[in-house]
PAMAR-115685 format. One record per atom (N, C-alpha, C, O): atom name; residue number from 0; x, y, z. Coordinates in nm, 2 decimals. Layout:
<kekols>
KEKOL;a;k;x;y;z
KEKOL;CA;NUM;X;Y;Z
...
</kekols>
This chain:
<kekols>
KEKOL;a;k;x;y;z
KEKOL;N;0;13.63;15.67;11.13
KEKOL;CA;0;13.69;15.76;11.23
KEKOL;C;0;13.77;15.67;11.33
KEKOL;O;0;13.71;15.57;11.38
KEKOL;N;1;13.90;15.70;11.35
KEKOL;CA;1;13.98;15.62;11.44
KEKOL;C;1;13.94;15.63;11.58
KEKOL;O;1;13.89;15.73;11.63
KEKOL;N;2;13.96;15.52;11.66
KEKOL;CA;2;13.93;15.52;11.80
KEKOL;C;2;14.04;15.60;11.87
KEKOL;O;2;14.16;15.57;11.85
KEKOL;N;3;14.01;15.69;11.95
KEKOL;CA;3;14.11;15.77;12.03
KEKOL;C;3;14.11;15.72;12.17
KEKOL;O;3;14.00;15.71;12.24
KEKOL;N;4;14.22;15.69;12.23
KEKOL;CA;4;14.24;15.64;12.37
KEKOL;C;4;14.34;15.73;12.43
KEKOL;O;4;14.42;15.79;12.37
KEKOL;N;5;14.35;15.72;12.57
KEKOL;CA;5;14.46;15.78;12.64
KEKOL;C;5;14.56;15.67;12.65
KEKOL;O;5;14.54;15.56;12.72
KEKOL;N;6;14.68;15.69;12.59
KEKOL;CA;6;14.78;15.59;12.58
KEKOL;C;6;14.87;15.61;12.71
KEKOL;O;6;14.93;15.71;12.73
KEKOL;N;7;14.88;15.50;12.79
KEKOL;CA;7;14.96;15.51;12.91
KEKOL;C;7;15.11;15.51;12.88
KEKOL;O;7;15.19;15.55;12.96
KEKOL;N;8;15.15;15.47;12.76
KEKOL;CA;8;15.29;15.47;12.72
KEKOL;C;8;15.33;15.61;12.68
KEKOL;O;8;15.43;15.66;12.72
KEKOL;N;9;15.25;15.67;12.59
KEKOL;CA;9;15.28;15.80;12.54
KEKOL;C;9;15.24;15.91;12.64
KEKOL;O;9;15.29;16.03;12.63
KEKOL;N;10;15.15;15.88;12.73
KEKOL;CA;10;15.09;15.97;12.83
KEKOL;C;10;15.02;16.09;12.75
KEKOL;O;10;15.04;16.20;12.79
KEKOL;N;11;14.95;16.05;12.65
KEKOL;CA;11;14.87;16.14;12.58
KEKOL;C;11;14.76;16.07;12.50
KEKOL;O;11;14.77;15.95;12.49
KEKOL;N;12;14.66;16.14;12.45
KEKOL;CA;12;14.56;16.08;12.37
KEKOL;C;12;14.61;16.05;12.23
KEKOL;O;12;14.69;16.14;12.17
KEKOL;N;13;14.58;15.94;12.18
KEKOL;CA;13;14.64;15.89;12.05
KEKOL;C;13;14.54;15.79;11.99
KEKOL;O;13;14.45;15.74;12.05
KEKOL;N;14;14.56;15.76;11.86
KEKOL;CA;14;14.48;15.66;11.79
KEKOL;C;14;14.50;15.52;11.85
KEKOL;O;14;14.62;15.48;11.86
KEKOL;N;15;14.39;15.46;11.88
KEKOL;CA;15;14.40;15.32;11.94
KEKOL;C;15;14.42;15.21;11.84
KEKOL;O;15;14.41;15.24;11.72
KEKOL;N;16;14.45;15.10;11.88
KEKOL;CA;16;14.46;14.98;11.80
KEKOL;C;16;14.33;14.95;11.73
KEKOL;O;16;14.22;14.97;11.78
KEKOL;N;17;14.34;14.89;11.61
KEKOL;CA;17;14.22;14.85;11.54
KEKOL;C;17;14.15;14.73;11.60
KEKOL;O;17;14.03;14.72;11.59
KEKOL;N;18;14.23;14.64;11.66
KEKOL;CA;18;14.18;14.52;11.71
KEKOL;C;18;14.27;14.47;11.82
KEKOL;O;18;14.39;14.51;11.82
KEKOL;N;19;14.23;14.39;11.91
KEKOL;CA;19;14.32;14.33;12.01
KEKOL;C;19;14.44;14.26;11.94
KEKOL;O;19;14.41;14.18;11.85
KEKOL;N;20;14.56;14.28;11.99
KEKOL;CA;20;14.67;14.22;11.92
KEKOL;C;20;14.75;14.12;12.01
KEKOL;O;20;14.86;14.08;11.98
KEKOL;N;21;14.69;14.09;12.13
KEKOL;CA;21;14.76;14.00;12.22
KEKOL;C;21;14.64;13.92;12.29
KEKOL;O;21;14.54;13.98;12.31
KEKOL;N;22;14.66;13.79;12.32
KEKOL;CA;22;14.55;13.71;12.37
KEKOL;C;22;14.52;13.74;12.52
KEKOL;O;22;14.60;13.80;12.59
KEKOL;N;23;14.40;13.70;12.56
KEKOL;CA;23;14.36;13.71;12.70
KEKOL;C;23;14.33;13.84;12.75
KEKOL;O;23;14.31;13.94;12.68
KEKOL;N;24;14.32;13.85;12.88
KEKOL;CA;24;14.29;13.97;12.95
KEKOL;C;24;14.40;14.08;12.94
KEKOL;O;24;14.37;14.20;12.93
KEKOL;N;25;14.52;14.03;12.93
KEKOL;CA;25;14.63;14.13;12.90
KEKOL;C;25;14.61;14.19;12.77
KEKOL;O;25;14.64;14.31;12.75
KEKOL;N;26;14.57;14.12;12.67
KEKOL;CA;26;14.55;14.17;12.54
KEKOL;C;26;14.43;14.27;12.54
KEKOL;O;26;14.44;14.37;12.47
KEKOL;N;27;14.33;14.25;12.61
KEKOL;CA;27;14.22;14.34;12.63
KEKOL;C;27;14.27;14.47;12.69
KEKOL;O;27;14.23;14.58;12.65
KEKOL;N;28;14.35;14.46;12.79
KEKOL;CA;28;14.41;14.57;12.86
KEKOL;C;28;14.50;14.66;12.77
KEKOL;O;28;14.49;14.78;12.77
KEKOL;N;29;14.58;14.59;12.69
KEKOL;CA;29;14.66;14.66;12.59
KEKOL;C;29;14.58;14.73;12.49
KEKOL;O;29;14.60;14.85;12.46
KEKOL;N;30;14.47;14.66;12.44
KEKOL;CA;30;14.38;14.72;12.34
KEKOL;C;30;14.32;14.85;12.39
KEKOL;O;30;14.30;14.95;12.32
KEKOL;N;31;14.29;14.85;12.52
KEKOL;CA;31;14.22;14.97;12.58
KEKOL;C;31;14.31;15.08;12.62
KEKOL;O;31;14.27;15.19;12.64
KEKOL;N;32;14.44;15.05;12.64
KEKOL;CA;32;14.53;15.15;12.70
KEKOL;C;32;14.66;15.18;12.62
KEKOL;O;32;14.74;15.27;12.66
KEKOL;N;33;14.68;15.11;12.51
KEKOL;CA;33;14.80;15.13;12.43
KEKOL;C;33;14.77;15.18;12.29
KEKOL;O;33;14.68;15.12;12.23
KEKOL;N;34;14.83;15.28;12.24
KEKOL;CA;34;14.81;15.33;12.11
KEKOL;C;34;14.88;15.25;12.00
KEKOL;O;34;14.96;15.17;12.02
KEKOL;N;35;14.84;15.28;11.87
KEKOL;CA;35;14.90;15.22;11.76
KEKOL;C;35;15.05;15.25;11.76
KEKOL;O;35;15.14;15.16;11.73
KEKOL;N;36;15.08;15.37;11.78
KEKOL;CA;36;15.22;15.42;11.78
KEKOL;C;36;15.31;15.35;11.89
KEKOL;O;36;15.42;15.30;11.86
KEKOL;N;37;15.25;15.34;12.01
KEKOL;CA;37;15.32;15.27;12.12
KEKOL;C;37;15.34;15.12;12.09
KEKOL;O;37;15.44;15.06;12.11
KEKOL;N;38;15.24;15.06;12.03
KEKOL;CA;38;15.25;14.92;11.99
KEKOL;C;38;15.35;14.89;11.88
KEKOL;O;38;15.43;14.80;11.89
KEKOL;N;39;15.36;14.98;11.79
KEKOL;CA;39;15.46;14.98;11.68
KEKOL;C;39;15.60;14.99;11.74
KEKOL;O;39;15.69;14.92;11.70
KEKOL;N;40;15.62;15.08;11.84
KEKOL;CA;40;15.75;15.09;11.91
KEKOL;C;40;15.78;14.96;11.98
KEKOL;O;40;15.90;14.92;11.98
KEKOL;N;41;15.68;14.90;12.05
KEKOL;CA;41;15.71;14.77;12.11
KEKOL;C;41;15.75;14.66;12.02
KEKOL;O;41;15.84;14.59;12.04
KEKOL;N;42;15.68;14.65;11.90
KEKOL;CA;42;15.71;14.55;11.80
KEKOL;C;42;15.85;14.56;11.75
KEKOL;O;42;15.92;14.46;11.73
KEKOL;N;43;15.90;14.68;11.74
KEKOL;CA;43;16.04;14.71;11.70
KEKOL;C;43;16.13;14.66;11.80
KEKOL;O;43;16.23;14.59;11.78
KEKOL;N;44;16.10;14.69;11.93
KEKOL;CA;44;16.18;14.65;12.04
KEKOL;C;44;16.18;14.49;12.06
KEKOL;O;44;16.28;14.43;12.09
KEKOL;N;45;16.06;14.44;12.03
KEKOL;CA;45;16.05;14.29;12.04
KEKOL;C;45;16.14;14.22;11.94
KEKOL;O;45;16.21;14.12;11.98
KEKOL;N;46;16.15;14.27;11.82
KEKOL;CA;46;16.24;14.21;11.72
KEKOL;C;46;16.38;14.21;11.77
KEKOL;O;46;16.46;14.12;11.75
KEKOL;N;47;16.42;14.33;11.82
KEKOL;CA;47;16.56;14.34;11.87
KEKOL;C;47;16.59;14.24;11.98
KEKOL;O;47;16.69;14.18;11.98
KEKOL;N;48;16.49;14.23;12.08
KEKOL;CA;48;16.51;14.13;12.19
KEKOL;C;48;16.52;13.99;12.14
KEKOL;O;48;16.60;13.91;12.19
KEKOL;N;49;16.43;13.95;12.05
KEKOL;CA;49;16.44;13.82;12.00
KEKOL;C;49;16.57;13.79;11.93
KEKOL;O;49;16.63;13.68;11.95
KEKOL;N;50;16.62;13.88;11.85
KEKOL;CA;50;16.74;13.86;11.78
KEKOL;C;50;16.86;13.86;11.87
KEKOL;O;50;16.95;13.78;11.86
KEKOL;N;51;16.87;13.96;11.96
KEKOL;CA;51;16.99;13.97;12.05
KEKOL;C;51;17.00;13.86;12.14
KEKOL;O;51;17.11;13.81;12.17
KEKOL;N;52;16.89;13.81;12.19
KEKOL;CA;52;16.89;13.70;12.29
KEKOL;C;52;16.87;13.56;12.23
KEKOL;O;52;16.86;13.46;12.30
KEKOL;N;53;16.86;13.56;12.10
KEKOL;CA;53;16.83;13.44;12.02
KEKOL;C;53;16.72;13.36;12.08
KEKOL;O;53;16.73;13.24;12.11
KEKOL;N;54;16.61;13.43;12.10
KEKOL;CA;54;16.49;13.36;12.16
KEKOL;C;54;16.42;13.27;12.06
KEKOL;O;54;16.42;13.30;11.94
KEKOL;N;55;16.37;13.16;12.12
KEKOL;CA;55;16.29;13.07;12.04
KEKOL;C;55;16.15;13.08;12.08
KEKOL;O;55;16.11;13.04;12.20
KEKOL;N;56;16.06;13.12;11.99
KEKOL;CA;56;15.92;13.14;12.03
KEKOL;C;56;15.84;13.01;12.05
KEKOL;O;56;15.73;13.01;12.10
KEKOL;N;57;15.91;12.90;12.03
KEKOL;CA;57;15.85;12.77;12.06
KEKOL;C;57;15.88;12.73;12.21
KEKOL;O;57;15.82;12.64;12.26
KEKOL;N;58;15.97;12.80;12.27
KEKOL;CA;58;16.01;12.78;12.41
KEKOL;C;58;15.93;12.87;12.50
KEKOL;O;58;15.93;12.99;12.49
KEKOL;N;59;15.86;12.80;12.59
KEKOL;CA;59;15.76;12.88;12.68
KEKOL;C;59;15.84;12.97;12.77
KEKOL;O;59;15.79;13.08;12.80
KEKOL;N;60;15.96;12.94;12.82
KEKOL;CA;60;16.03;13.03;12.90
KEKOL;C;60;16.08;13.16;12.82
KEKOL;O;60;16.09;13.27;12.88
KEKOL;N;61;16.11;13.14;12.70
KEKOL;CA;61;16.15;13.26;12.61
KEKOL;C;61;16.02;13.34;12.59
KEKOL;O;61;16.04;13.47;12.59
KEKOL;N;62;15.91;13.28;12.57
KEKOL;CA;62;15.79;13.36;12.55
KEKOL;C;62;15.75;13.44;12.68
KEKOL;O;62;15.71;13.55;12.68
KEKOL;N;63;15.77;13.37;12.79
KEKOL;CA;63;15.74;13.44;12.92
KEKOL;C;63;15.83;13.55;12.95
KEKOL;O;63;15.79;13.66;13.00
KEKOL;N;64;15.96;13.54;12.91
KEKOL;CA;64;16.06;13.65;12.92
KEKOL;C;64;16.02;13.76;12.83
KEKOL;O;64;16.03;13.88;12.88
KEKOL;N;65;15.98;13.74;12.71
KEKOL;CA;65;15.94;13.84;12.62
KEKOL;C;65;15.81;13.91;12.67
KEKOL;O;65;15.80;14.03;12.66
KEKOL;N;66;15.72;13.84;12.73
KEKOL;CA;66;15.60;13.90;12.78
KEKOL;C;66;15.63;13.99;12.90
KEKOL;O;66;15.58;14.10;12.91
KEKOL;N;67;15.72;13.95;12.98
KEKOL;CA;67;15.77;14.03;13.10
KEKOL;C;67;15.83;14.16;13.05
KEKOL;O;67;15.80;14.27;13.10
KEKOL;N;68;15.92;14.15;12.94
KEKOL;CA;68;15.98;14.27;12.89
KEKOL;C;68;15.88;14.36;12.82
KEKOL;O;68;15.89;14.48;12.83
KEKOL;N;69;15.77;14.30;12.76
KEKOL;CA;69;15.67;14.38;12.70
KEKOL;C;69;15.60;14.46;12.81
KEKOL;O;69;15.57;14.58;12.79
KEKOL;N;70;15.56;14.40;12.92
KEKOL;CA;70;15.49;14.47;13.03
KEKOL;C;70;15.58;14.58;13.08
KEKOL;O;70;15.53;14.69;13.11
KEKOL;N;71;15.71;14.56;13.10
KEKOL;CA;71;15.80;14.66;13.15
KEKOL;C;71;15.81;14.78;13.05
KEKOL;O;71;15.80;14.89;13.08
KEKOL;N;72;15.82;14.74;12.92
KEKOL;CA;72;15.84;14.84;12.82
KEKOL;C;72;15.71;14.93;12.81
KEKOL;O;72;15.72;15.05;12.80
KEKOL;N;73;15.59;14.87;12.80
KEKOL;CA;73;15.47;14.94;12.78
KEKOL;C;73;15.42;15.01;12.91
KEKOL;O;73;15.36;15.12;12.90
KEKOL;N;74;15.43;14.95;13.02
KEKOL;CA;74;15.37;15.00;13.14
KEKOL;C;74;15.46;15.03;13.26
KEKOL;O;74;15.42;15.10;13.35
KEKOL;N;75;15.59;14.99;13.25
KEKOL;CA;75;15.68;15.02;13.36
KEKOL;C;75;15.70;14.90;13.45
KEKOL;O;75;15.61;14.81;13.46
KEKOL;N;76;15.80;14.91;13.53
KEKOL;CA;76;15.84;14.80;13.63
KEKOL;C;76;15.73;14.78;13.73
KEKOL;O;76;15.71;14.67;13.77
KEKOL;N;77;15.66;14.89;13.77
KEKOL;CA;77;15.56;14.87;13.88
KEKOL;C;77;15.44;14.79;13.83
KEKOL;O;77;15.37;14.73;13.92
KEKOL;N;78;15.42;14.78;13.70
KEKOL;CA;78;15.31;14.70;13.65
KEKOL;C;78;15.33;14.55;13.68
KEKOL;O;78;15.23;14.48;13.69
KEKOL;N;79;15.45;14.51;13.70
KEKOL;CA;79;15.47;14.36;13.73
KEKOL;C;79;15.42;14.33;13.86
KEKOL;O;79;15.38;14.21;13.89
KEKOL;N;80;15.42;14.42;13.96
KEKOL;CA;80;15.38;14.39;14.09
KEKOL;C;80;15.23;14.40;14.11
KEKOL;O;80;15.18;14.36;14.22
KEKOL;N;81;15.16;14.45;14.02
KEKOL;CA;81;15.01;14.46;14.03
KEKOL;C;81;14.94;14.38;13.92
KEKOL;O;81;15.00;14.36;13.81
KEKOL;N;82;14.82;14.34;13.95
KEKOL;CA;82;14.74;14.27;13.85
KEKOL;C;82;14.63;14.37;13.80
KEKOL;O;82;14.52;14.37;13.85
KEKOL;N;83;14.67;14.46;13.71
KEKOL;CA;83;14.59;14.57;13.65
KEKOL;C;83;14.49;14.52;13.55
KEKOL;O;83;14.40;14.60;13.51
KEKOL;N;84;14.51;14.40;13.50
KEKOL;CA;84;14.43;14.36;13.39
KEKOL;C;84;14.35;14.23;13.42
KEKOL;O;84;14.27;14.18;13.34
</kekols>
């Protein structure tokens, strides 16, 4: 039976992720508040951002930019100002 969570991205109950998909406390927060569907939408957006901006995932500043964009995409701009996780 799938785990059902309230997805803050979709603003409705949906099937949760099978396992944490991001490291650390942010990963735990994502696991508890983001659905499979919302995560799939983010992964599609992530690919677009990497390609359009020619990001190098070996570069720490590129990874930081991508994490910031992920937070905005999944949780909104206000999430950046608070430490919710």
